[in-house]
Backbone as JSON, one array per atom type, in Angstrom:
{
  "sequence": "MKPKLSYTIWFTQRTGSTLLCKALEETQIAGMPHEWLYTWIGDHQVKSPAELQMHLWQNGSTANGVFGLKHSFHEPHFTKLIETFRWFPTCPAKENNRVKIWEYALPNHRHIFMTRRNKIRLAVSWWKAIKTAEWHRLPGVSPKPIDLADTYSFDAIHHLYCECAMREAGIQEFFSEGGIVPLTIVYEDFIQEYEKTVRRVLAFLGLDTISLKISPPSLAQTADNISEEWVQRFREELQKGWSHRGW",
  "N": [[-7.27, 10.62, -21.12], [-3.65, 10.06, -21.72], [-1.7, 9.45, -19.08], [0.91, 11.65, -17.85], [2.85, 11.24, -16.21], [3.03, 8.41, -13.71], [2.61, 6.35, -10.73], [3.14, 3.64, -8.58], [2.04, 2.74, -5.42], [3.45, 0.67, -3.51], [2.24, -2.06, -1.22], [1.77, -3.73, 2.03], [-0.53, -4.84, 4.36], [-1.34, -2.2, 7.2], [0.92, -0.51, 6.9], [0.83, 2.35, 7.06], [0.07, 3.3, 4.8], [-2.4, 4.16, 3.45], [-2.95, 6.52, 5.02], [-0.58, 8.1, 3.67], [-1.45, 7.73, 0.95], [-3.9, 9.39, 1.14], [-2.69, 12.3, 2.2], [-1.31, 12.64, 0.01], [-3.46, 12.81, -2.22], [-4.9, 14.74, -1.27], [-3.31, 17.29, -1.71], [-3.86, 17.45, -4.55], [-2.23, 17.54, -6.92], [-1.26, 15.36, -7.23], [-2.09, 12.8, -8.35], [-4.56, 10.2, -7.73], [-4.24, 7.98, -5.63], [-5.4, 5.33, -5.21], [-6.81, 2.17, -4.42], [-7.07, 0.84, -6.97], [-7.4, -1.59, -8.58], [-8.32, -3.45, -7.28], [-10.91, -4.35, -7.38], [-12.18, -2.97, -9.03], [-11.31, -3.28, -12.03], [-12.69, -5.67, -12.47], [-15.57, -4.76, -11.93], [-16.44, -2.66, -14.02], [-17.65, -2.18, -16.54], [-16.83, -2.56, -19.89], [-15.81, -2.09, -23.06], [-13.71, -2.84, -24.41], [-10.19, -3.63, -24.34], [-8.9, -0.98, -24.45], [-10.35, 0.82, -23.99], [-10.69, -0.13, -21.16], [-8.16, 0.54, -20.03], [-8.11, 3.56, -20.61], [-10.22, 4.21, -18.57], [-9.19, 4.02, -16.48], [-6.93, 5.15, -16.18], [-8.42, 8.01, -15.88], [-9.93, 7.54, -13.71], [-7.73, 7.48, -11.68], [-6.23, 9.81, -11.93], [-5.18, 13.48, -11.64], [-5.78, 16.68, -12.38], [-3.35, 17.75, -13.44], [-2.24, 15.49, -15.0], [-0.91, 13.58, -13.6], [-1.0, 10.12, -12.71], [-1.81, 8.02, -10.14], [-1.62, 5.17, -7.68], [-2.29, 2.7, -5.39], [-1.12, -0.47, -4.59], [-1.75, -3.87, -3.2], [0.45, -6.83, -3.04], [-0.71, -9.94, -3.8], [-0.94, -13.55, -4.99], [-3.57, -15.7, -6.61], [-4.17, -13.13, -8.01], [-2.61, -11.08, -8.64], [-1.07, -12.38, -11.32], [-3.27, -12.87, -12.61], [-3.87, -9.91, -13.25], [-1.44, -9.05, -14.44], [-2.01, -10.01, -16.96], [-4.24, -9.19, -17.71], [-2.95, -6.88, -18.31], [-1.51, -7.04, -20.07], [-3.28, -7.2, -22.38], [-3.63, -4.19, -23.29], [-3.36, -1.81, -25.0], [-1.25, -0.36, -25.08], [0.86, -1.92, -25.02], [3.23, -4.29, -25.95], [2.68, -6.84, -28.01], [4.66, -9.44, -27.5], [5.43, -9.14, -25.38], [7.23, -10.58, -22.1], [8.16, -9.59, -19.68], [6.93, -8.81, -16.68], [7.61, -6.55, -15.41], [7.88, -4.85, -17.21], [5.49, -5.09, -18.6], [3.57, -4.15, -16.43], [4.58, -1.32, -16.56], [3.96, -0.52, -19.12], [1.47, -0.38, -19.31], [0.82, 1.8, -17.32], [2.27, 4.38, -17.88], [5.51, 6.39, -17.94], [6.58, 5.54, -15.51], [7.12, 5.62, -11.92], [7.98, 3.89, -8.76], [7.24, 3.19, -5.56], [7.71, 1.84, -2.43], [6.37, 0.58, 0.54], [6.82, -0.01, 3.96], [7.07, -1.78, 6.89], [9.25, -2.04, 9.95], [8.72, -3.57, 12.29], [7.27, -6.2, 12.26], [5.98, -7.88, 13.95], [4.29, -5.8, 15.29], [2.95, -4.73, 13.13], [1.48, -7.12, 12.65], [-0.14, -7.68, 14.54], [-1.76, -5.26, 14.68], [-3.2, -5.78, 12.22], [-4.5, -7.76, 13.32], [-6.25, -7.04, 14.85], [-7.67, -4.59, 13.74], [-8.98, -6.34, 11.88], [-10.84, -7.73, 13.67], [-12.34, -5.8, 14.95], [-13.3, -4.14, 12.84], [-12.25, -1.98, 12.45], [-10.44, 0.33, 10.57], [-9.46, 1.98, 9.97], [-9.05, 5.36, 11.8], [-10.53, 8.71, 12.67], [-9.32, 11.59, 13.6], [-9.78, 12.51, 16.72], [-11.66, 11.24, 17.15], [-13.51, 8.65, 19.02], [-12.65, 5.27, 19.94], [-14.4, 2.3, 18.76], [-16.54, 0.57, 20.83], [-15.8, -2.17, 21.61], [-15.69, -5.54, 22.82], [-12.76, -6.87, 23.48], [-11.65, -8.99, 24.75], [-11.59, -11.87, 24.22], [-10.2, -12.43, 21.69], [-8.03, -12.49, 21.2], [-5.12, -14.05, 19.4], [-2.97, -16.64, 18.75], [-2.4, -18.14, 16.42], [-3.61, -17.05, 14.42], [-2.33, -14.15, 14.09], [0.1, -15.18, 13.85], [-0.13, -16.11, 11.32], [-0.69, -13.97, 9.6], [1.94, -12.43, 10.33], [3.49, -14.01, 8.92], [2.2, -13.94, 6.3], [2.71, -11.27, 6.01], [5.03, -10.91, 5.26], [5.51, -12.94, 3.23], [4.02, -11.4, 1.53], [5.7, -8.96, 1.18], [7.79, -10.2, 0.07], [7.3, -10.85, -2.75], [6.63, -8.53, -3.77], [9.32, -7.51, -3.65], [10.45, -9.45, -5.3], [9.38, -9.27, -7.66], [10.36, -6.46, -8.2], [12.98, -7.27, -8.52], [13.18, -8.46, -10.63], [12.56, -6.44, -12.69], [14.68, -4.4, -12.18], [14.47, -2.85, -10.2], [14.83, 0.09, -8.13], [12.84, 1.15, -5.63], [11.34, 4.1, -4.01], [11.88, 3.92, -0.84], [9.3, 3.88, 2.17], [9.39, 3.97, 5.57], [7.48, 2.93, 7.72], [7.74, 3.28, 10.6], [9.27, 5.75, 10.63], [7.75, 7.51, 9.05], [6.0, 8.3, 10.31], [6.65, 9.6, 12.36], [7.85, 11.62, 11.11], [5.83, 12.91, 9.21], [5.19, 15.32, 7.51], [7.98, 16.01, 6.17], [8.28, 13.25, 4.98], [6.05, 13.11, 3.25], [6.81, 15.46, 1.8], [9.03, 14.19, 0.67], [8.27, 12.41, -1.08], [6.83, 13.72, -3.04], [8.97, 14.94, -4.21], [10.1, 13.04, -5.28], [8.66, 12.22, -7.58], [8.62, 14.25, -8.75], [7.41, 16.63, -8.4], [6.48, 20.39, -7.98], [6.9, 21.4, -4.68], [7.41, 23.69, -3.51], [5.69, 26.14, -2.7], [3.83, 24.67, -1.45], [1.44, 23.97, 0.62], [1.13, 21.44, 2.99], [-1.35, 19.26, 4.3], [-2.46, 18.73, 7.65], [-2.38, 15.37, 9.37], [-4.35, 13.12, 8.46], [-5.52, 11.12, 9.96], [-5.69, 9.27, 12.66], [-4.2, 7.45, 15.43], [-4.77, 4.09, 15.77], [-3.59, 1.81, 17.58], [-3.48, 0.58, 20.81], [-3.88, -0.2, 24.57], [-4.31, -2.68, 24.3], [-3.65, -3.44, 22.4], [-0.9, -3.17, 22.65], [-0.76, -5.03, 24.83], [-1.15, -7.52, 23.21], [0.89, -7.65, 21.55], [3.0, -7.91, 23.09], [2.17, -10.89, 24.4], [2.23, -12.15, 22.24], [4.92, -12.16, 20.94], [6.36, -13.33, 23.19], [5.15, -16.04, 23.26], [5.86, -16.7, 20.75], [8.19, -17.19, 20.61], [8.96, -19.23, 22.87], [10.79, -21.14, 24.45], [13.21, -20.85, 22.7], [16.71, -20.34, 22.67], [18.12, -18.49, 21.6], [16.92, -15.49, 21.51], [15.18, -13.0, 19.55], [13.75, -10.61, 20.09]],
  "CA": [[-5.87, 10.96, -21.39], [-2.69, 9.34, -21.05], [-0.86, 10.4, -17.9], [2.11, 12.24, -18.08], [3.65, 10.39, -15.14], [2.14, 7.64, -13.2], [3.27, 5.74, -9.86], [2.28, 2.48, -7.78], [2.67, 2.57, -3.94], [3.38, -0.89, -2.94], [2.43, -1.75, 0.4], [1.33, -4.88, 2.84], [-1.74, -3.75, 5.29], [-0.73, -1.67, 8.42], [2.21, 0.64, 6.75], [0.29, 3.98, 6.62], [-0.41, 3.5, 3.01], [-3.4, 5.19, 3.62], [-2.71, 7.94, 5.58], [0.24, 8.57, 2.76], [-2.29, 8.31, -0.03], [-4.69, 10.59, 1.46], [-1.97, 13.03, 1.89], [-1.08, 12.77, -1.44], [-4.7, 13.31, -2.93], [-5.34, 16.35, -1.02], [-2.39, 18.08, -2.79], [-4.34, 17.73, -5.82], [-1.26, 17.63, -7.82], [-0.27, 13.82, -7.03], [-2.79, 11.66, -8.78], [-5.51, 9.55, -6.71], [-3.89, 6.82, -5.36], [-6.6, 4.4, -4.34], [-6.56, 0.72, -4.71], [-8.04, 0.71, -8.31], [-6.86, -2.85, -9.3], [-8.74, -4.85, -6.68], [-12.14, -4.87, -7.79], [-12.48, -1.98, -10.18], [-11.22, -3.58, -13.15], [-13.73, -6.59, -12.71], [-16.66, -3.98, -11.52], [-16.65, -1.91, -14.98], [-18.37, -3.35, -18.02], [-16.03, -1.91, -21.05], [-15.68, -2.67, -24.57], [-12.6, -3.13, -25.19], [-9.2, -3.43, -23.14], [-8.08, 0.5, -24.45], [-11.27, 1.53, -23.02], [-10.52, -0.12, -19.95], [-7.13, 1.22, -19.8], [-8.67, 4.91, -20.32], [-11.21, 4.35, -17.53], [-8.39, 3.53, -15.12], [-6.18, 6.59, -16.27], [-8.86, 8.61, -15.87], [-10.23, 7.4, -12.58], [-6.88, 7.82, -10.79], [-5.35, 11.1, -12.53], [-5.44, 14.63, -11.45], [-6.01, 17.41, -14.0], [-1.91, 17.61, -14.27], [-1.59, 14.39, -15.88], [-0.28, 12.64, -12.76], [-1.75, 9.44, -12.44], [-1.48, 7.57, -8.72], [-1.87, 3.81, -7.64], [-1.71, 1.81, -4.42], [-1.49, -1.82, -4.66], [-0.65, -5.05, -2.73], [1.07, -8.07, -3.88], [-0.91, -11.39, -3.71], [-1.42, -14.68, -5.78], [-3.34, -15.46, -7.94], [-4.78, -11.78, -8.36], [-1.62, -10.38, -9.53], [-0.64, -12.93, -12.29], [-4.38, -12.49, -13.5], [-3.73, -8.33, -13.25], [-0.28, -8.89, -15.61], [-2.73, -11.17, -18.15], [-5.31, -8.38, -18.31], [-2.53, -5.43, -18.61], [-0.71, -7.26, -21.57], [-4.1, -6.65, -23.68], [-3.88, -3.22, -23.08], [-2.96, -1.33, -26.52], [0.24, 0.15, -24.95], [2.04, -3.3, -24.59], [3.94, -5.01, -27.19], [2.33, -8.62, -28.26], [5.21, -10.51, -27.25], [6.14, -8.98, -23.82], [6.51, -11.22, -21.13], [8.58, -9.39, -18.23], [6.09, -8.21, -15.75], [7.57, -5.33, -14.96], [7.47, -4.07, -18.34], [4.06, -4.77, -18.68], [2.95, -3.14, -15.81], [5.02, -0.15, -16.98], [3.54, -0.09, -20.4], [0.22, 0.19, -18.67], [0.96, 3.21, -16.57], [3.54, 5.01, -18.86], [6.53, 7.23, -17.53], [6.3, 5.01, -14.22], [7.68, 5.12, -10.61], [7.46, 2.7, -7.96], [7.39, 3.78, -3.81], [7.58, 0.75, -1.58], [5.99, 1.01, 1.89], [7.16, -1.53, 4.6], [6.9, -1.49, 8.43], [10.13, -2.78, 10.48], [8.26, -4.18, 13.19], [6.5, -7.15, 11.78], [4.81, -8.35, 15.17], [2.93, -4.9, 15.6], [2.03, -4.74, 11.93], [0.42, -8.4, 12.05], [-1.29, -7.51, 15.57], [-2.63, -4.21, 14.16], [-4.04, -6.25, 11.11], [-5.45, -9.03, 13.29], [-6.88, -6.06, 15.74], [-8.61, -4.23, 12.56], [-10.21, -7.18, 11.41], [-11.89, -8.09, 14.71], [-12.96, -4.46, 15.24], [-13.72, -3.64, 11.4], [-11.97, -0.44, 12.39], [-9.23, 0.03, 10.1], [-8.81, 3.97, 10.42], [-10.02, 6.29, 13.01], [-10.32, 10.28, 12.35], [-8.55, 12.56, 14.95], [-10.65, 13.06, 17.74], [-12.8, 10.24, 17.13], [-13.38, 7.14, 20.1], [-12.61, 3.74, 19.69], [-15.67, 1.56, 18.62], [-16.87, 0.0, 22.12], [-15.81, -3.41, 21.53], [-15.01, -6.15, 24.01], [-11.73, -8.12, 22.66], [-11.42, -9.92, 25.55], [-11.65, -13.38, 23.92], [-10.2, -12.14, 20.51], [-6.48, -12.89, 20.87], [-5.25, -15.81, 18.33], [-1.55, -16.68, 18.58], [-2.62, -18.77, 15.43], [-4.44, -15.5, 13.46], [-1.56, -13.21, 14.35], [1.28, -15.63, 13.36], [-0.36, -16.18, 9.9], [-0.6, -12.55, 9.13], [2.93, -12.23, 10.46], [4.1, -14.78, 7.81], [2.07, -13.31, 5.1], [3.18, -9.75, 5.39], [6.5, -11.42, 5.07], [5.37, -13.32, 2.02], [3.66, -10.68, 0.25], [6.75, -8.11, 0.74], [8.83, -11.01, -0.89], [6.52, -11.0, -3.89], [6.96, -7.26, -4.17], [10.67, -7.84, -3.95], [10.74, -10.42, -6.57], [8.77, -8.13, -8.98], [11.28, -5.03, -8.42], [14.28, -7.79, -8.92], [12.63, -8.48, -12.5], [12.51, -4.95, -13.32], [16.07, -3.95, -11.72], [13.81, -1.21, -9.86], [14.96, 0.8, -6.68], [11.77, 2.06, -5.23], [11.46, 4.93, -2.86], [11.53, 3.13, 0.59], [8.86, 4.65, 2.8], [9.59, 3.26, 6.5], [6.09, 3.49, 8.75], [8.16, 3.89, 11.91], [9.83, 6.79, 10.3], [6.74, 8.22, 8.82], [4.79, 8.81, 11.72], [7.4, 10.66, 12.98], [8.57, 13.0, 9.99], [4.83, 12.88, 8.38], [5.39, 16.37, 6.72], [8.63, 15.58, 5.8], [7.71, 12.22, 4.35], [5.17, 13.46, 2.07], [7.75, 16.24, 0.77], [10.14, 13.47, -0.02], [7.56, 11.67, -2.05], [6.48, 14.57, -4.07], [10.09, 15.67, -5.03], [10.54, 11.82, -5.99], [7.59, 12.14, -8.11], [9.39, 15.24, -9.95], [6.37, 17.76, -8.39], [6.82, 21.36, -7.48], [6.33, 21.66, -3.43], [7.97, 24.81, -2.79], [4.79, 27.0, -2.03], [2.71, 23.91, -1.48], [1.18, 23.58, 2.0], [0.74, 19.65, 3.44], [-2.56, 19.22, 5.27], [-1.96, 17.51, 8.9], [-2.3, 14.09, 9.24], [-5.98, 12.92, 8.45], [-5.71, 9.72, 10.21], [-5.38, 9.09, 14.11], [-3.51, 6.22, 16.09], [-5.34, 2.98, 16.66], [-3.01, 1.31, 18.71], [-3.99, 1.01, 22.47], [-3.28, -0.83, 25.52], [-5.09, -4.12, 23.96], [-2.36, -3.94, 21.27], [0.62, -3.64, 23.48], [-0.83, -6.45, 25.66], [-1.25, -8.82, 22.37], [2.14, -7.75, 21.0], [4.23, -9.22, 24.2], [1.9, -11.98, 24.71], [2.58, -13.08, 20.85], [6.3, -12.27, 21.08], [6.78, -14.42, 24.26], [4.72, -17.16, 22.84], [6.59, -17.41, 19.41], [9.85, -17.53, 20.98], [9.31, -19.86, 23.79], [11.97, -22.41, 24.35], [14.35, -20.4, 22.32], [17.7, -20.16, 23.32], [18.63, -17.13, 21.5], [15.63, -14.88, 21.13], [15.38, -11.53, 19.28], [13.49, -9.52, 21.32]],
  "C": [[-4.89, 10.78, -20.67], [-2.12, 10.07, -19.92], [0.31, 10.75, -18.46], [3.15, 11.32, -17.41], [2.66, 9.82, -14.34], [3.07, 6.78, -11.94], [2.25, 5.03, -9.34], [3.03, 2.88, -6.43], [2.64, 1.4, -3.99], [3.5, -1.15, -1.41], [1.78, -3.25, 0.69], [0.05, -4.09, 3.83], [-0.94, -3.21, 6.34], [0.46, -1.25, 8.2], [2.06, 1.83, 6.87], [0.49, 3.99, 5.08], [-1.46, 4.62, 2.67], [-3.69, 6.45, 4.16], [-1.73, 8.49, 4.37], [-0.82, 8.9, 1.59], [-3.12, 9.61, 0.35], [-3.87, 12.37, 1.48], [-1.84, 13.75, 0.66], [-2.04, 13.39, -2.62], [-4.75, 14.56, -2.63], [-4.18, 17.66, -1.38], [-2.95, 18.37, -4.27], [-3.59, 17.83, -7.02], [-0.72, 16.31, -7.66], [-1.1, 12.67, -7.66], [-4.17, 11.27, -7.46], [-5.13, 8.36, -6.48], [-4.67, 6.13, -4.38], [-6.02, 3.1, -5.01], [-7.75, 0.45, -5.83], [-8.34, -0.86, -8.49], [-7.47, -3.97, -8.55], [-10.09, -5.47, -6.98], [-12.6, -4.01, -8.75], [-12.57, -2.28, -11.54], [-12.56, -4.75, -13.44], [-15.35, -5.89, -12.68], [-17.18, -3.09, -12.85], [-16.64, -2.64, -16.0], [-17.72, -2.1, -19.28], [-16.09, -2.64, -22.19], [-14.71, -2.75, -25.1], [-11.23, -2.79, -24.18], [-8.69, -1.64, -23.29], [-9.29, 1.18, -23.83], [-11.21, 1.35, -20.99], [-9.43, 0.71, -19.26], [-7.36, 2.82, -19.21], [-9.21, 5.16, -19.2], [-9.96, 4.12, -16.26], [-7.41, 4.69, -15.07], [-7.02, 7.96, -15.86], [-9.42, 8.8, -14.04], [-8.7, 7.94, -11.51], [-5.74, 9.07, -11.16], [-5.97, 12.31, -12.08], [-5.37, 15.45, -12.57], [-4.58, 17.9, -14.52], [-1.55, 16.59, -14.81], [-1.31, 13.42, -15.02], [-1.24, 11.41, -12.36], [-1.4, 8.84, -10.95], [-2.42, 5.97, -8.55], [-1.6, 3.31, -6.21], [-2.11, 0.37, -4.79], [-0.62, -2.89, -3.77], [-0.86, -6.35, -3.38], [0.23, -9.27, -3.16], [-1.52, -12.33, -4.68], [-2.84, -15.35, -5.53], [-4.08, -13.94, -8.57], [-3.85, -10.77, -9.39], [-1.29, -11.21, -10.83], [-2.19, -12.71, -13.46], [-4.35, -10.89, -14.05], [-2.76, -8.25, -14.6], [-1.28, -9.29, -16.95], [-3.71, -9.82, -18.65], [-4.21, -7.14, -18.77], [-1.7, -5.92, -20.19], [-1.83, -7.43, -22.74], [-4.04, -5.35, -23.89], [-2.77, -2.55, -24.64], [-1.92, -0.82, -26.34], [1.28, -1.01, -24.84], [1.99, -4.17, -25.84], [3.34, -6.49, -27.22], [3.12, -9.32, -27.41], [5.82, -10.04, -26.24], [5.78, -9.68, -23.05], [6.97, -10.57, -20.05], [7.32, -8.35, -17.42], [6.2, -6.92, -15.39], [7.54, -4.08, -16.23], [6.24, -3.95, -18.61], [3.32, -3.86, -17.83], [3.33, -1.47, -16.38], [4.32, 0.4, -18.25], [1.67, 0.54, -19.99], [-0.25, 1.39, -18.35], [2.19, 3.91, -16.94], [4.27, 6.17, -17.62], [6.51, 6.43, -15.62], [7.5, 5.0, -12.87], [7.25, 4.64, -9.4], [7.74, 3.47, -6.6], [6.87, 2.42, -3.35], [7.3, 0.82, -0.04], [5.91, -0.58, 2.81], [7.12, -0.88, 6.14], [8.09, -2.53, 9.18], [9.61, -3.86, 11.59], [6.94, -4.97, 13.0], [5.37, -7.49, 12.8], [3.81, -7.26, 15.1], [2.36, -4.69, 14.27], [1.26, -6.07, 12.1], [-0.41, -8.29, 13.54], [-1.97, -6.32, 15.35], [-3.68, -4.9, 13.3], [-5.04, -7.01, 12.01], [-6.6, -7.84, 14.3], [-7.75, -5.48, 14.92], [-9.47, -5.21, 12.0], [-11.33, -8.06, 12.53], [-12.68, -7.12, 15.13], [-13.68, -3.99, 14.06], [-13.1, -2.19, 11.73], [-10.51, -0.04, 12.02], [-8.37, 1.1, 10.14], [-9.68, 4.69, 11.66], [-9.41, 7.84, 12.62], [-9.83, 10.68, 13.73], [-9.7, 12.79, 15.74], [-11.88, 11.86, 17.61], [-12.74, 8.96, 18.36], [-13.21, 6.22, 19.43], [-13.95, 3.5, 19.59], [-15.83, 1.02, 20.16], [-16.78, -1.46, 21.78], [-15.09, -4.57, 22.33], [-14.15, -7.03, 23.14], [-11.23, -8.9, 23.73], [-10.57, -11.19, 25.05], [-11.25, -13.19, 22.73], [-8.5, -12.36, 20.21], [-6.05, -14.43, 20.21], [-3.97, -15.73, 18.22], [-1.57, -17.07, 17.05], [-2.92, -17.35, 14.02], [-3.36, -14.35, 13.33], [0.06, -13.84, 13.65], [0.98, -15.82, 11.92], [0.03, -14.86, 9.45], [0.83, -11.94, 9.39], [3.75, -12.83, 9.64], [3.71, -13.89, 6.39], [2.2, -11.87, 4.92], [4.08, -10.14, 4.75], [6.66, -11.61, 3.57], [4.98, -12.25, 0.98], [4.85, -9.31, -0.13], [7.9, -9.04, -0.01], [8.38, -11.09, -2.38], [6.77, -9.91, -4.29], [8.62, -7.3, -4.54], [10.89, -8.37, -5.42], [10.4, -9.47, -7.65], [10.13, -6.94, -9.07], [12.54, -5.7, -8.95], [14.3, -7.9, -10.33], [12.85, -7.16, -12.95], [13.83, -4.28, -13.05], [15.55, -2.8, -11.16], [14.62, -1.03, -8.39], [14.04, 1.69, -6.49], [12.29, 2.91, -4.23], [10.77, 4.29, -1.62], [10.64, 4.31, 1.5], [8.69, 3.68, 4.06], [8.34, 3.66, 7.33], [6.6, 4.09, 9.84], [8.85, 5.44, 11.94], [8.66, 7.86, 9.84], [5.81, 8.78, 9.3], [5.63, 9.59, 12.4], [7.72, 11.89, 12.25], [7.28, 13.04, 8.99], [5.25, 14.22, 7.26], [6.54, 16.34, 5.27], [8.99, 14.45, 4.59], [7.04, 12.46, 3.36], [5.97, 14.44, 0.83], [8.51, 15.48, -0.3], [9.55, 12.5, -0.97], [7.31, 12.55, -3.19], [7.44, 14.93, -4.8], [10.55, 14.29, -5.77], [9.91, 11.78, -7.14], [8.26, 13.52, -9.32], [8.27, 16.63, -9.54], [7.19, 18.8, -7.67], [6.36, 21.3, -5.86], [7.27, 22.9, -2.77], [6.83, 25.53, -2.02], [3.45, 25.83, -1.65], [2.52, 23.55, 0.17], [0.65, 21.73, 2.07], [-0.36, 19.91, 4.63], [-1.68, 18.55, 6.61], [-2.64, 16.17, 8.63], [-4.05, 13.73, 9.36], [-6.43, 11.72, 9.23], [-5.16, 9.6, 11.84], [-4.86, 7.84, 14.42], [-4.31, 5.49, 16.42], [-5.09, 1.98, 17.7], [-3.19, 1.74, 20.33], [-3.42, -0.04, 23.18], [-3.42, -2.14, 25.37], [-3.82, -4.34, 23.01], [-1.43, -4.13, 21.66], [0.56, -4.99, 24.31], [-0.71, -7.81, 24.46], [0.55, -8.67, 21.75], [2.95, -8.26, 22.25], [3.79, -10.06, 24.23], [2.23, -12.82, 23.42], [3.94, -13.04, 20.78], [6.97, -13.59, 22.05], [6.6, -15.55, 23.73], [5.45, -17.38, 21.66], [7.84, -17.73, 19.67], [10.21, -18.56, 22.25], [10.06, -21.08, 23.54], [13.36, -22.0, 23.6], [15.55, -20.37, 22.8], [18.46, -18.72, 22.95], [16.92, -16.18, 20.81], [16.15, -13.32, 20.79], [14.89, -10.33, 19.42], [12.69, -10.29, 22.55]]
}
């Protein structure tokens, strides 16, 4: 069934996107905002673009007709995705604007952008998750007993520091192409105002939240003393020799 409302949460890693998506999914009225577009399209054997679009709508929608998706920007994947959407029956044959193609594929569309002000903490969290394979932690669960003594890497963290900036730049260029002003969710604010932020997103989607109960956060913080040690070490090494320091 064609959604009556759809939305994309645009994110880079370690910005709280999974926490927000779980909160929205638990409301049972805000779609199923998963990363449907990374492997899902290639994994599903369908007979036509119309069938593929229908599968996408069915998997990401709740019973009230709201479709949710979260997606991060990187090439060449994004260009290939736009080319796939171009073949969907809802897209006019000669349409070239990427935003319009996206919104033809996912009707009555709204855009949410998740970011994190402190990109050093983002990059450190990203690298630590890669090394521990612990991307999320449930409340009350102890961290994995992994020795991280020799796993700090300036080069790796610097790469991720740059990569998150470039992904956000790609997302912003996409927004600019369509004149989009997204709802922006900032990680540092979200974790301090969890329920208020979830309700703000639901209101942006035009969903009634007056009698809706918002569940407590489903994930716990993974940052620890090692995270802080790496943050301080990286910022010192990055600015070594600078006459004007930022932090």
